C-alpha positions as a printed NumPy array, in Angstrom:
array([[  0.   ,   0.   ,   0.   ],
       [  2.79 ,   2.374,   0.974],
       [  4.632,   1.512,  -2.213],
       [  1.6  ,   2.462,  -4.301],
       [  1.32 ,   5.829,  -2.497],
       [  4.967,   6.629,  -3.19 ],
       [  4.599,   5.81 ,  -6.874],
       [  1.465,   7.941,  -7.063],
       [  3.278,  10.928,  -5.508],
       [  6.209,  10.649,  -7.923],
       [  3.771,  10.51 , -10.836],
       [  2.066,  13.718,  -9.648],
       [  5.427,  15.52 ,  -9.32 ],
       [  6.565,  14.413, -12.761],
       [  3.288,  15.511, -14.294],
       [  3.588,  18.945, -12.641],
       [  7.085,  19.442, -14.043],
       [  5.953,  18.514, -17.561],
       [  2.869,  20.753, -17.441],
       [  4.862,  23.673, -15.94 ],
       [  7.53 ,  23.43 , -18.626],
       [  4.939,  23.376, -21.371],
       [  3.155,  26.43 , -19.977],
       [  6.466,  28.345, -19.677],
       [  7.27 ,  27.568, -23.3  ],
       [  3.842,  28.781, -24.433],
       [  3.862,  32.045, -22.429],
       [  7.493,  32.878, -23.297],
       [  6.332,  33.638, -26.825],
       [  4.129,  36.456, -25.527],
       [  5.983,  37.731, -22.492],
       [  9.547,  39.048, -22.694],
       [ 11.522,  39.363, -19.466],
       [ 14.329,  41.96 , -19.422],
       [ 17.046,  42.166, -16.799],
       [ 16.653,  45.054, -14.359],
       [ 18.629,  48.097, -15.449],
       [ 20.946,  49.778, -12.928],
       [ 20.204,  53.488, -12.914],
       [ 23.066,  55.529, -14.273],
       [ 24.404,  58.26 , -11.989],
       [ 23.148,  61.675, -12.904],
       [ 25.578,  63.699, -14.958],
       [ 27.859,  65.957, -12.969],
       [ 26.739,  69.537, -13.236],
       [ 29.668,  71.87 , -13.78 ],
       [ 28.896,  75.445, -12.952],
       [ 30.743,  77.948, -15.025],
       [ 32.669,  80.429, -12.952],
       [ 31.301,  83.899, -13.397],
       [ 33.696,  86.117, -15.292],
       [ 35.26 ,  88.777, -13.09 ],
       [ 36.434,  92.214, -14.065],
       [ 39.158,  94.338, -12.539],
       [ 37.361,  97.397, -11.254],
       [ 38.26 ,  98.088,  -7.606],
       [ 36.346, 100.901,  -5.92 ],
       [ 38.176, 103.917,  -4.557],
       [ 38.872, 103.798,  -0.793],
       [ 37.099, 107.095,  -0.222],
       [ 33.951, 105.69 ,  -1.864],
       [ 33.403, 103.256,   1.025],
       [ 30.124, 103.603,   2.947],
       [ 30.279, 106.037,   5.877],
       [ 30.129, 103.29 ,   8.528],
       [ 33.353, 101.642,   7.293],
       [ 35.074, 104.549,   5.527],
       [ 37.431, 105.407,   8.39 ],
       [ 38.587, 101.794,   8.636],
       [ 39.002, 101.489,   4.86 ],
       [ 41.032, 104.69 ,   4.698],
       [ 43.252, 103.607,   7.589],
       [ 43.833, 100.245,   5.896],
       [ 44.753, 102.021,   2.677],
       [ 47.145, 104.34 ,   4.507],
       [ 48.818, 101.443,   6.322],
       [ 49.551,  99.744,   3.012],
       [ 50.85 , 102.957,   1.474],
       [ 53.015, 104.115,   4.412],
       [ 53.365, 101.279,   6.877],
       [ 56.06 , 102.905,   9.023],
       [ 53.859, 105.921,   9.664],
       [ 50.527, 104.227,  10.318],
       [ 51.64 , 100.952,  11.962],
       [ 55.226, 101.618,  13.152],
       [ 55.033,  99.361,  16.205],
       [ 54.61 ,  96.296,  13.98 ],
       [ 57.406,  96.963,  11.464],
       [ 61.062,  96.008,  11.897],
       [ 62.348,  97.148,   8.51 ],
       [ 62.108, 100.069,   6.129],
       [ 59.725,  98.168,   3.905],
       [ 56.201,  99.299,   3.052],
       [ 53.36 ,  97.058,   1.962],
       [ 53.147,  99.   ,  -1.292],
       [ 56.719,  98.001,  -2.181],
       [ 55.249,  94.75 ,  -3.498],
       [ 51.574,  95.687,  -3.616],
       [ 51.875,  98.804,  -5.767],
       [ 49.203, 101.448,  -5.185],
       [ 48.103,  99.561,  -2.068],
       [ 47.273,  96.512,  -4.192],
       [ 44.8  ,  98.347,  -6.418],
       [ 46.685,  97.812,  -9.69 ],
       [ 47.474,  94.828, -11.857],
       [ 50.964,  96.237, -12.453],
       [ 52.131,  94.754,  -9.179],
       [ 51.112,  92.024,  -6.756],
       [ 47.417,  92.872,  -6.75 ],
       [ 45.209,  92.523,  -3.685],
       [ 41.939,  93.094,  -5.52 ],
       [ 39.845,  90.007,  -4.875],
       [ 41.703,  88.593,  -1.862],
       [ 38.622,  89.306,   0.228],
       [ 36.788,  86.743,  -1.919],
       [ 39.7  ,  84.28 ,  -2.157],
       [ 40.363,  83.591,   1.535],
       [ 40.416,  81.36 ,   3.509],
       [ 42.643,  79.312,   1.231],
       [ 45.201,  76.539,   1.531],
       [ 48.849,  77.553,   1.794],
       [ 51.615,  75.065,   1.256],
       [ 53.818,  76.9  ,   3.747],
       [ 51.398,  76.153,   6.594],
       [ 49.938,  72.89 ,   5.261],
       [ 46.421,  74.089,   6.083],
       [ 44.019,  76.852,   5.149],
       [ 44.628,  80.379,   6.384],
       [ 42.364,  83.403,   6.555],
       [ 43.11 ,  87.039,   5.777],
       [ 44.161,  87.779,   9.344],
       [ 46.747,  84.996,   9.343],
       [ 47.94 ,  85.932,   5.87 ],
       [ 48.336,  89.579,   6.869],
       [ 50.368,  88.676,   9.945],
       [ 52.507,  86.399,   7.8  ],
       [ 53.492,  89.443,   5.754],
       [ 54.219,  91.567,   8.807],
       [ 56.402,  88.897,  10.39 ],
       [ 58.295,  88.065,   7.218],
       [ 58.17 ,  90.759,   4.55 ],
       [ 58.117,  93.591,   7.09 ],
       [ 60.546,  91.771,   9.414],
       [ 58.179,  92.836,  12.18 ],
       [ 55.677,  91.284,  14.514],
       [ 52.094,  90.137,  14.204],
       [ 49.2  ,  92.511,  14.754],
       [ 46.797,  91.691,  17.608],
       [ 43.664,  90.157,  16.165],
       [ 41.454,  92.813,  17.733],
       [ 43.666,  95.786,  16.907],
       [ 42.332,  98.714,  14.904],
       [ 45.201,  98.204,  12.435],
       [ 44.238,  94.599,  11.691],
       [ 40.569,  95.507,  11.44 ],
       [ 41.431,  98.359,   9.065],
       [ 43.573,  96.217,   6.758],
       [ 40.983,  93.436,   6.511],
       [ 38.17 ,  95.932,   5.985],
       [ 40.148,  97.634,   3.222],
       [ 40.897,  94.297,   1.52 ],
       [ 37.235,  93.342,   1.577],
       [ 36.213,  96.737,   0.231],
       [ 38.507,  96.606,  -2.808],
       [ 37.208,  93.075,  -3.451],
       [ 33.643,  94.384,  -3.732],
       [ 31.584,  92.7  ,  -6.436],
       [ 33.875,  89.693,  -6.902],
       [ 32.066,  86.397,  -6.186],
       [ 33.338,  84.235,  -3.359],
       [ 35.991,  81.817,  -4.638],
       [ 35.706,  83.024,  -8.195],
       [ 38.562,  82.324, -10.575],
       [ 40.558,  85.554, -10.226],
       [ 43.284,  85.502, -12.881],
       [ 45.358,  88.426, -11.625],
       [ 45.967,  87.175,  -8.078],
       [ 49.436,  85.925,  -7.197],
       [ 52.57 ,  85.639,  -9.289],
       [ 52.896,  83.366, -12.281],
       [ 55.507,  80.63 , -11.756],
       [ 58.881,  81.631, -13.143],
       [ 59.769,  79.267, -15.971],
       [ 63.285,  79.021, -17.289],
       [ 65.696,  76.261, -18.234],
       [ 68.644,  78.575, -17.575],
       [ 70.974,  78.241, -14.625],
       [ 71.166,  81.37 , -12.495],
       [ 74.42 ,  83.309, -12.467],
       [ 74.761,  85.683,  -9.48 ],
       [ 77.976,  87.158, -10.902],
       [ 76.146,  88.288, -14.033],
       [ 73.297,  89.357, -11.795],
       [ 75.591,  91.759,  -9.958],
       [ 76.248,  93.488, -13.259],
       [ 72.527,  93.645, -14.04 ],
       [ 71.922,  95.147, -10.612],
       [ 74.55 ,  97.842, -11.141],
       [ 73.102,  98.741, -14.513],
       [ 69.335,  98.558, -13.912],
       [ 68.61 ,  98.413, -10.179],
       [ 71.215, 100.483,  -8.368],
       [ 69.817, 103.914,  -9.35 ],
       [ 66.644, 103.187,  -7.363],
       [ 67.678, 100.647,  -4.728],
       [ 71.117, 102.022,  -3.826],
       [ 74.673, 100.911,  -4.442],
       [ 74.535,  98.375,  -1.605],
       [ 70.867,  97.42 ,  -1.706],
       [ 70.097,  99.794,   1.165],
       [ 67.183, 101.462,  -0.575],
       [ 66.496, 105.077,  -1.438],
       [ 63.557, 107.455,  -0.97 ],
       [ 61.982, 106.014,  -4.121],
       [ 62.634, 102.268,  -3.673],
       [ 62.929,  99.803,  -0.764],
       [ 66.062,  98.066,   0.551],
       [ 66.648,  94.691,  -1.055],
       [ 69.016,  93.256,   1.532],
       [ 70.617,  94.182,   4.819],
       [ 69.09 ,  94.916,   8.224],
       [ 66.313,  97.143,   6.842],
       [ 64.995,  94.686,   4.25 ],
       [ 62.643,  91.69 ,   4.344],
       [ 63.924,  88.67 ,   6.243],
       [ 64.862,  85.236,   4.937],
       [ 61.398,  83.865,   5.716],
       [ 59.677,  86.167,   3.226],
       [ 58.409,  84.805,  -0.072],
       [ 60.531,  87.402,  -1.881],
       [ 63.654,  85.812,  -0.395],
       [ 62.973,  82.748,  -2.554],
       [ 64.661,  82.833,  -5.941],
       [ 61.632,  81.733,  -8.062],
       [ 59.381,  84.342,  -6.437],
       [ 61.911,  87.164,  -6.73 ],
       [ 62.645,  86.22 , -10.348],
       [ 58.948,  86.171, -11.262],
       [ 58.333,  89.544,  -9.612],
       [ 61.443,  91.107, -11.145],
       [ 60.727,  89.828, -14.63 ],
       [ 57.104,  90.969, -14.59 ],
       [ 57.358,  94.323, -12.821],
       [ 60.921,  95.677, -12.779],
       [ 62.002,  98.363, -13.304],
       [ 58.721,  99.692, -11.948],
       [ 56.729, 101.433, -14.638],
       [ 58.959, 100.09 , -17.398],
       [ 59.606,  96.358, -16.918],
       [ 62.235,  95.383, -19.472],
       [ 64.426,  92.649, -18.007],
       [ 64.962,  89.55 , -20.091],
       [ 64.289,  86.163, -18.521],
       [ 68.018,  85.627, -18.074],
       [ 68.565,  89.065, -16.546],
       [ 65.67 ,  88.605, -14.121],
       [ 66.959,  85.207, -13.047],
       [ 70.564,  86.363, -12.602],
       [ 69.807,  89.585, -10.73 ],
       [ 67.354,  87.741,  -8.477],
       [ 70.003,  85.156,  -7.665],
       [ 72.379,  87.977,  -6.762],
       [ 69.806,  89.752,  -4.549],
       [ 68.516,  86.666,  -2.718],
       [ 72.108,  85.628,  -2.06 ],
       [ 72.825,  88.767,  -0.023],
       [ 72.648,  88.877,   3.806],
       [ 69.364,  89.776,   5.434],
       [ 67.631,  89.356,   8.823],
       [ 66.733,  85.852,   9.94 ],
       [ 63.063,  85.004,  10.381],
       [ 62.08 ,  84.321,  13.98 ],
       [ 58.656,  82.62 ,  14.036],
       [ 55.826,  84.041,  16.117],
       [ 57.689,  87.017,  17.398],
       [ 55.692,  89.171,  19.801]])
């Protein structure tokens, strides 16, 4: 009896398999199954950077509530020894690199820095803001000491920098900021550079780099220290090639490289970090 039940069950199973296969074959002619499609990631949207124009406002055009601060910031950049003497250890002025207080493209421009910071700096290995960047200049390029964060001088400089950056979008691509990398396959020759200095630089900067009433000292105790960007050969060469002599830049690539090697090789104060 049990044997007959087992045989009957096997027969039912076999019949189900045959019928199911036949039905699948019939319906497959009418129904098409497609594998599920994996959704493709949406295309990356690239926003075009708004074009920026070089059109800094005049300091005296600042709104009344910030005008005094803007004007003080402008004056500090133009005559640093007069308006911030306690923070300067050299005879340098901010405008010696940032011509016209940074309001021109014919020098290291500051127009737009208010929209460009905070930004990463390789020297620090992290991002810095305008306050930190300003103190970096005072400690190095001015061979001085940092400004207190809550001082009227620091507030004035930052306010001025933001004012002349008016209208420039935050983190826009600002083509005139910074110095272009100096590119040359030539080897610098300080000996030739000494001759270039005597011919093209000495009338303004003095026979021993001490500076004159119309140009800053380039080495010695009254110049920028060895921690300043301008003490680095590539930076000095780029600046010299692009802007020197001021108002009539005419140095060849070789001349700029050689005279910069001569200047950066001269003695100057040593940078002491975080001087107070």
